[in-house]
KOLVEX-469319 format. One line per 8 residues: their letters; for each residue y, z, x of N, C-alpha, C. Coordinates in pm, whole numbers. Each point is the difference from the previous one (the first is absolute). Example, Ala and Ser with C-alpha at 12.3 -4.5 7.8 and 13.67 -1.06 7.14 Angstrom:
2
as = -569:780:1319:119:0:-89:120:0:90 | 105:-72:-35:119:6:82:109:73:-77
//
This chain:
309
mkcewvqe = 8406:8599:11556:141:-34:-55:56:-115:64 | 50:-115:-73:35:-140:77:167:48:16 | 47:-43:114:167:-17:-9:43:-74:-102 | -70:-103:-61:79:-88:-106:15:101:-123 | -89:79:-24:2:97:-126:115:82:16 | -19:67:153:117:114:17:141:-88:-19 | 28:-127:40:116:-64:32:74:-23:-173 | -121:-42:-59:56:-26:-153:35:122:-84
nillyvyn = -67:131:33:15:107:-84:87:92:76 | 84:-27:109:71:93:87:139:20:-57 | 43:-76:-124:135:20:-53:-54:102:-123 | -122:24:-45:-6:68:-91:-52:127:60 | -9:32:136:-41:130:52:166:38:40 | 76:-92:36:162:46:30:55:59:-130 | -37:-43:-112:51:52:-125:-80:91:-78 | -118:39:57:-95:133:-51:-77:-70:-123
elpddary = -25:-132:2:-62:-35:-125:-167:-34:22 | -23:56:119:-155:-10:-3:-84:93:-43 | -111:-22:-31:-109:153:-37:-34:55:138 | -14:113:-44:-45:89:127:-101:-15:116 | -89:-93:-62:-117:-50:54:39:-73:97 | 62:-139:-83:49:-114:110:121:44:100 | 74:97:-66:113:71:111:-68:52:116 | -125:76:-8:-57:80:119:-28:-135:87
eleqhlar = -109:-84:-50:-51:-114:77:118:-89:66 | 101:-14:-64:80:-77:56:72:74:111 | 28:130:-4:41:97:120:-57:3:127 | -147:22:-35:-89:-43:94:-13:-103:99 | 44:-110:-110:-19:-116:85:148:-2:90 | 119:46:-51:95:-20:86:5:67:107 | -77:119:-9:-25:77:123:-61:-64:126 | -71:-101:-32:-77:-51:90:46:-164:23
cvecaael = 70:-39:-76:41:-153:10:171:-3:53 | 17:-38:115:162:-15:28:66:-99:-83 | -37:-119:-37:51:-123:-67:15:64:-142 | -72:77:-61:49:42:-148:81:94:11 | -17:99:88:99:86:9:155:-43:27 | 6:-102:78:145:-66:16:18:-71:-123 | -71:-48:-81:36:-60:-145:59:100:-76 | -61:142:-9:30:110:-79:121:35:39
kasrqfha = 40:-12:138:138:73:51:109:-131:-53 | -48:-114:6:102:-97:-31:28:-8:-161 | -93:37:-81:1:17:-121:99:109:-52 | -32:117:71:84:139:-29:140:-45:34 | 37:-67:124:138:-26:35:63:-95:-120 | -102:-94:-55:91:-79:-94:27:72:-136 | -98:110:-44:7:61:-54:130:81:-16 | 8:74:94:121:65:73:140:-60:-38
eisrlpve = 6:-128:37:118:-78:-5:25:-33:-143 | -114:-41:-82:35:-28:-118:31:133:-102 | -53:110:53:45:117:-54:170:42:-17 | 28:-49:116:159:9:16:82:-64:-80 | -68:-131:-51:87:-81:-82:16:50:-178 | 100:-10:-54:46:28:-119:-115:-40:-112 | -80:54:-75:-68:-47:-81:46:-35:-159 | -8:-99:-48:55:-90:-109:-120:4:-99
epspnlla = 45:43:-130:-105:-4:-94:-5:-146:-60 | -147:-27:-31:-16:-127:-51:56:-16:-127 | 18:-122:-44:64:-45:-144:-112:2:-96 | 32:5:-111:-134:24:-88:-54:-114:-19 | 71:-147:16:-58:-115:-1:-105:-30:107 | 60:63:132:-97:-21:102:-133:83:0 | 38:129:-64:-144:65:-35:-85:-55:-79 | 59:-49:-125:-113:-95:-79:-30:-108:31
ssrmrlqe = 68:-73:78:-63:-152:69:-123:49:85 | 19:93:99:-72:73:84:-118:44:-48 | -10:64:-138:-111:52:-36:-93:-132:-47 | 74:-100:-67:-46:-118:-69:-82:-50:115 | 60:-33:123:-103:-84:112:-89:88:45 | 22:123:16:-133:88:10:-115:-10:-87 | 55:23:-135:-119:-21:-121:-47:-138:14 | 60:-105:51:-75:-152:-26:-71:20:141
sletteqg = 8:53:130:-51:-15:101:-146:69:4 | 28:115:-85:-136:83:-24:-84:-65:-81 | 59:-78:-106:-103:-73:-101:-67:-107:63 | 69:-82:98:-44:-92:80:-103:-5:99 | 21:115:55:-57:53:130:-179:-13:5 | -52:-74:83:-139:-26:-22:-63:130:69 | -141:-14:-64:-61:145:26:-77:-19:167 | 7:99:42:-20:-2:155:-157:-31:18
gfwqrlif = -40:13:132:-150:-32:44:-65:140:-24 | -122:-10:65:-87:118:-37:50:119:90 | 42:-17:129:52:116:87:129:39:-56 | 102:-80:-49:128:52:-67:-58:103:-126 | -83:-43:-82:-36:86:-124:-64:106:41 | -101:6:119:-49:116:52:99:104:43 | 116:-42:56:92:87:58:107:50:-117 | 17:-80:-80:148:27:-117:-65:9:-139
dpgawlrp = -139:-12:-23:-56:14:-129:-136:68:15 | -6:111:55:-148:62:53:-63:-5:-155 | 56:30:-137:-80:12:-86:-92:-116:-51 | 66:-99:44:-68:-120:-24:-160:-19:39 | -12:55:125:-113:4:74:-75:106:-15 | 57:115:-42:-63:111:-41:-81:4:-122 | 45:-65:-97:-67:21:-136:-138:-58:19 | -55:-112:54:-150:4:-2:-84:111:49
ikfapala = 70:100:80:-61:119:31:-68:78:-82 | 58:29:-120:-36:77:-102:-137:-42:-47 | -69:-128:30:-93:-45:-37:-109:36:86 | 57:36:130:-104:18:114:7:138:73 | -62:94:-82:27:154:56:-55:36:128 | -84:-83:56:-31:64:120:89:-84:137 | 45:-98:-38:120:-61:56:146:106:6 | 14:21:-105:108:84:-23:-13:139:86
aailivgf = -113:55:-28:-39:118:107:61:-16:148 | -82:-115:64:10:-27:101:146:-4:66 | 82:-104:-72:147:22:10:53:144:-9 | -16:68:-79:60:147:-22:-40:69:132 | -115:0:45:-28:64:118:52:-63:131 | 12:-110:24:88:-84:93:148:49:18 | 62:-11:-143:134:48:-5:20:130:31 | -96:132:-59:25:112:51:0:31:146
aggigvty = -104:-84:94:-12:32:118:142:-72:79 | 14:-97:-43:135:-57:52:100:71:-14 | 26:90:-133:127:57:-23:-4:117:103 | -122:69:23:-5:99:95:50:-55:116 | -39:-118:67:27:-38:123:151:-23:16 | 50:-68:-129:172:-33:46:57:140:-36 | -22:85:-58:58:133:-1:-6:75:137 | -123:-6:76:13:51:118:90:-72:95
qlmsnrsp = -19:-118:-1:84:-82:73:169:21:-4 | 37:11:-147:140:29:-6:27:134:20 | -93:101:-20:30:158:76:21:-1:143 | -82:-67:69:-8:-23:154:148:-65:59 | 44:-96:-84:72:-111:53:163:78:-54 | 4:82:-96:115:38:-46:91:67:100 | 138:-68:41:60:60:94:90:107:-41 | 42:117:83:109:108:-65:123:-70:-18
ievapaga = 79:98:-66:132:-62:-11:77:40:166 | 58:-110:22:75:7:154:161:55:-69 | 27:62:95:165:35:7:75:-119:73 | 100:-38:-67:53:-138:47:105:46:137 | 1:-102:108:79:47:108:157:-17:-57 | 78:38:88:162:-11:-14:38:-123:-25 | 104:-19:-71:33:-154:-10:-3:-60:-158 | 81:-49:-21:-13:-66:-161:-113:-80:2
pdessiag = -80:2:-106:-105:-60:-48:35:-169:-17 | -83:-104:32:2:-119:-40:-10:-28:-116 | 81:-22:-91:-18:7:-153:-93:-103:-34 | -36:-103:80:-83:-121:-34:-165:62:28 | 3:92:84:-133:81:16:-52:97:-102 | 91:24:-96:-33:106:-120:-55:-50:-119 | -155:57:14:-65:-53:-149:50:62:-130 | 29:145:12:48:62:-106:51:156:54
irsvdqkp = 52:72:-105:32:154:40:-80:81:-89 | -92:85:94:-81:75:-103:71:119:-65 | 92:75:96:72:110:-80:120:18:64 | 97:68:-79:143:67:49:-7:126:-42 | 30:110:112:11:142:-26:96:54:58 | 91:77:-50:103:86:75:-42:136:6 | 38:42:128:-45:126:18:88:92:-75 | -34:117:-50:71:90:-85:94:72:104
gsdqisik = 135:3:-49:86:75:70:55:-78:116 | -36:-105:30:44:-79:107:46:-157:-34 | 41:-58:107:34:-154:-13:-105:-94:49 | -105:94:43:-105:-104:58:-107:-66:-99 | -33:-106:34:-42:-79:-93:-163:-76:50 | -96:8:-68:-100:-72:68:-80:-88:-95 | -8:-118:82:-35:-106:-62:-140:-75:50 | -117:-26:-101:-104:-48:56:-2:-159:-58
ydtlstqq = -43:-100:126:24:-137:-49:-117:-72:30 | -44:-93:-22:-120:-77:60:63:-130:70 | -71:-36:99:-5:-122:69:-143:-30:25 | -71:-32:68:-130:-30:-9:-85:157:-25 | 72:84:53:-40:144:-20:111:91:-34 | -22:109:-88:89:87:-45:91:61:121 | 128:25:-19:63:60:131:114:94:-84 | 35:92:72:113:89:-55:107:22:100
vegslndq = 120:6:-48:125:29:66:90:109:-45 | 54:68:48:60:129:-53:162:0:70 | 80:27:-93:147:1:70:84:61:-113 | 148:-16:2:110:43:-102:16:-130:-32 | 66:8:-116:81:-100:-78:82:-88:65 | 62:46:115:100:-114:77:-85:-70:113 | -133:26:33:-89:-61:51:-13:-136:-34 | 25:-83:98:-1:-176:-30:-159:-3:-69
riqqlllf = -101:34:88:-122:-37:-62:-31:83:-128 | 35:80:-42:-19:30:-121:70:-33:-117 | 151:-49:44:76:-85:-84:-79:-134:-35 | -26:-49:98:-85:-155:-7:-108:32:-95 | -107:87:30:-105:6:-86:36:6:-148 | 85:96:-34:54:31:-125:25:-100:-72 | 95:-75:90:35:-122:-85:-84:-128:-18 | -126:15:98:-127:-94:-46:-58:49:-116
aarnnyns = -28:131:-6:-58:68:-107:67:-2:-131 | 111:-20:-8:113:-3:-115:-35:-140:-71 | -20:-83:80:-10:-156:-15:-122:-46:-5 | -108:21:63:-101:-38:-16:-136:73:-31 | 14:127:-7:-164:57:10:-44:-12:-167 | -115:15:6:-74:-46:-130:-58:148:-65 | 52:102:76:2:121:-73:122:73:-62 | 21:-7:-141:119:43:-32:31:150:29
gvrmdsvd = -64:98:20:5:150:44:84:-29:128 | -66:-82:103:80:-11:112:141:-48:5 | -8:-123:-102:157:-74:-21:101:123:-63 | -58:79:-77:69:102:-77:82:112:132 | -103:26:90:26:111:99:114:-61:93 | -35:-135:62:89:-93:81:125:-8:-45 | 9:-38:-155:147:-22:-46:75:124:-9 | -76:105:-44:61:153:-33:49:29:172
lltqkpnd = -46:-27:91:47:51:133:116:-93:44 | -7:-135:-38:96:-105:10:130:37:-60 | 1:45:-133:120:43:-53:82:102:72 | -62:40:90:97:108:73:82:-55:106 | -18:-146:61:72:-61:81:42:-119:-78 | 64:-26:-108:35:-121:-65:118:-77:57 | 73:68:102:124:-61:41:-75:-115:93 | -95:20:77:-92:-94:85:12:-137:-92
vnvreall = 28:-99:33:-13:-143:-49:-149:-24:-27 | -75:25:110:-137:-56:-48:-61:88:-93 | 55:135:-8:-74:85:-113:32:-27:-133 | 155:-57:-6:42:-43:-110:-51:-125:-59 | -30:-84:77:-73:-142:-55:-131:44:-30 | -73:105:61:-129:49:-49:12:79:-142 | 78:58:-11:32:60:-143:21:-105:-104 | 105:-96:41:6:-104:-114:-130:-81:-23
yalrydsn = -50:-16:87:-137:-93:-7:-106:98:-96 | -39:105:59:-58:96:-109:38:25:-145 | 148:-8:-26:75:24:-143:-45:-124:-87 | -13:-123:100:7:-118:-100:-155:-44:12 | -82:34:74:-132:-67:-10:-109:87:33 | -1:125:14:-112:92:11:-53:17:-161 | -142:-25:12:-88:32:-124:-13:125:-56 | 38:93:85:-9:147:-55:131:51:-44
pgvrlkal = -9:58:-124:160:34:-44:51:117:64 | -88:119:57:39:88:45:77:-30:151 | -53:-94:61:34:-65:139:153:-43:-19 | 2:-78:-125:164:-67:-40:69:119:-19 | -33:100:-85:97:115:-21:35:55:128 | -98:34:73:66:50:134:79:-93:71 | -18:-122:7:101:-79:67:115:-26:-74 | 14:31:-133:125:-39:-68:88:153:47
eglgpyvk = -66:112:-9:62:117:42:66:3:126 | -72:-65:98:55:2:150:135:-100:-5 | 17:-117:-104:74:-85:10:138:51:-90 | -25:70:-56:94:85:-103:152:15:43 | 26:72:102:135:42:89:57:-151:36 | -60:-88:13:54:-146:32:64:-84:-89 | -47:35:-134:9:-119:-103:153:-40:-13 | 99:86:32:134:-36:-14:40:-86:118
gdvrvrda = -56:28:126:66:-32:142:-76:-138:19 | -113:-32:-40:-67:-102:57:-44:-100:-136 | 51:-127:-2:-21:-73:-102:-155:-30:-25 | -70:-18:99:-146:-40:-1:-77:106:-70 | 49:122:42:-87:142:-94:65:-12:-137 | 85:2:-34:62:-41:-118:-103:-107:-88 | 25:-99:72:-85:-137:-69:-146:36:-40 | -55:92:107:-137:9:-14:-11:122:-104
vlealvnd = 80:118:-28:-3:101:-108:34:-81:-121 | 68:-86:-13:11:-97:-129:-129:-57:-29 | -50:-43:87:-144:-89:-28:-109:97:-29 | 12:104:32:-79:78:-30:34:60:-141 | 98:40:-42:59:21:-113:-49:-102:-112 | -5:-113:38:5:-108:-106:-167:-22:-11 | -64:-21:120:-135:-44:9:-97:77:33 | 4:107:24:-102:100:45:-77:36:-124
snpglrtq = -157:24:24:-85:23:-108:0:144:-42 | 53:114:80:-16:122:-22:120:70:-51 | 9:31:-115:116:59:-66:77:117:72 | -93:100:92:81:97:26:91:-63:128 | -74:-99:105:64:-71:88:144:-61:-55 | -18:-54:-105:123:-67:-72:119:99:-17 | -58:85:-75:117:129:-43:78:34:132 | -96:32:118:56:63:122:103:-106:59
alhllepc = -32:-137:-6:72:-80:51:122:-36:-81 | 35:58:-130:75:-13:-101:138:103:62 | -86:138:35:81:101:46:60:-23:121 | -66:-71:102:47:-28:140:106:-101:-22 | 5:-72:-89:106:-126:2:146:78:-52 | 17:138:-25:87:64:-68:145:-34:84 | -1:-3:138:112:-30:77:54:-134:-25 | -78:-109:-36:19:-149:-16:12:-7:-147
wadgsvrt = 26:80:-89:-20:-41:-153:110:-106:0 | 127:34:53:151:-103:8:-34:-127:55 | -105:-17:63:-24:-134:71:-36:-106:-126 | 41:-110:28:4:-102:-105:-187:-49:-17 | -57:-12:90:-142:-51:-22:-75:134:-58 | 32:117:10:-60:113:-41:44:-2:-140 | 104:-6:-43:58:5:-134:-90:-135:-75 | -11:-107:47:-71:-117:-80:-134:58:-27
vlrklaen = -81:31:101:-151:65:-6:17:98:-117 | 81:103:0:3:109:-97:1:-63:-142 | 104:-84:-22:22:-73:-119:-117:-52:-47 | -73:-92:94:-155:-49:-48:-89:90:-44 | -1:117:74:-106:130:-39:15:70:-122 | 151:-12:-13:36:82:-115:-7:-75:-156 | -7:-135:42:-36:-83:-117:-133:-43:-46 | -113:-14:86:-108:-29:0:-109:50:82
dsnqyirs = 11:106:84:-99:63:42:-129:30:-70 | -130:-5:58:-92:16:-82:-28:147:8 | 43:82:80:-12:142:34:141:59:-60 | -54:101:-125:126:55:-53:83:92:48 | -81:76:92:87:105:73:86:-86:107 | -41:-109:44:84:-65:113:117:-56:-86 | -12:-47:-132:85:-103:-58:111:126:-41 | -59:127:-73:121:101:-39:77:49:140
qarnvlaq = -64:10:115:88:30:136:94:-72:-8 | -41:-149:21:99:-105:39:103:6:-94 | -30:20:-138:120:16:-91:83:99:15 | -42:145:40:77:111:22:84:-27:129 | -74:-76:98:86:-12:149:125:-110:-52 | -21:-106:-60:109:-98:-50:98:86:-85 | -23:75:-83:97:75:-90:99:83:118 | -53:77:91:68:81:92:91:-92:97
mpeid = -32:-149:-16:85:-47:109:143:-62:-85 | 115:11:64:127:-49:-37:-31:-168:-25 | 61:-71:-92:-12:-145:-7:102:-64:84 | -70:-93:46:75:-90:107:82:-118:-50 | 149:-12:14:61:-87:-71:-25:-159:59
//
């Protein structure tokens, strides 16, 4: 594997978009190439810096124009050469094999032998889980969180996470290492179950500024409704005292795709029902919301409120 290919695909690796086989090959290359390992570290540091910035939703016009440009680019892209077709379209060169049974049998035998060899190499090179040393881990070195577990009847939490090898750290929720990994998992992990566990634990310390930011981020942007609901529950006590939390809960009430989460958001806003912005949203929901239950609940809330002169 050449350094050029690794550096072209290193961002896909950081964002967990590489297929398993390509990911394994890239990790093997990184283990023996100092320059590419430095490139990976720089990419992760850049990713960590970007992750700290607020995420803005693209406008519908930008999405539409981007999709049109992408479609035009795909339609005008020239076909690649033989080697590109060999790598990215194996079906094109495998089709003639059906007319040559002997050749197909030979390829099958070679592939079977190669598979055995690769499996043996993987098993012999697989590294055991390492226990991380004391001190907070460098976020830019974390590839992903594998699991988050709390020991029953205690405040001890065990987190397994990946760098170039899987590591594990244990400690209480007050431990800086544990908090940092939970914050990372809540924002970046590709496993929704891990995000759910992380957000659930973070709701125990919503007074922390970084924790509250992570819960707001999860409520607004997480693709899993269960994770968003956990974040909403953790933010509930701060709806009245924190304007950002109130606004985020209002956004969830108006825009979230999950009816159960919207209903929960409506109930959590009870301490702020007299607020002008909340009244405005409730009136809009009572008039034309597509969900009949939300519409009737908004009307009931407005009926209970005294009129403002």
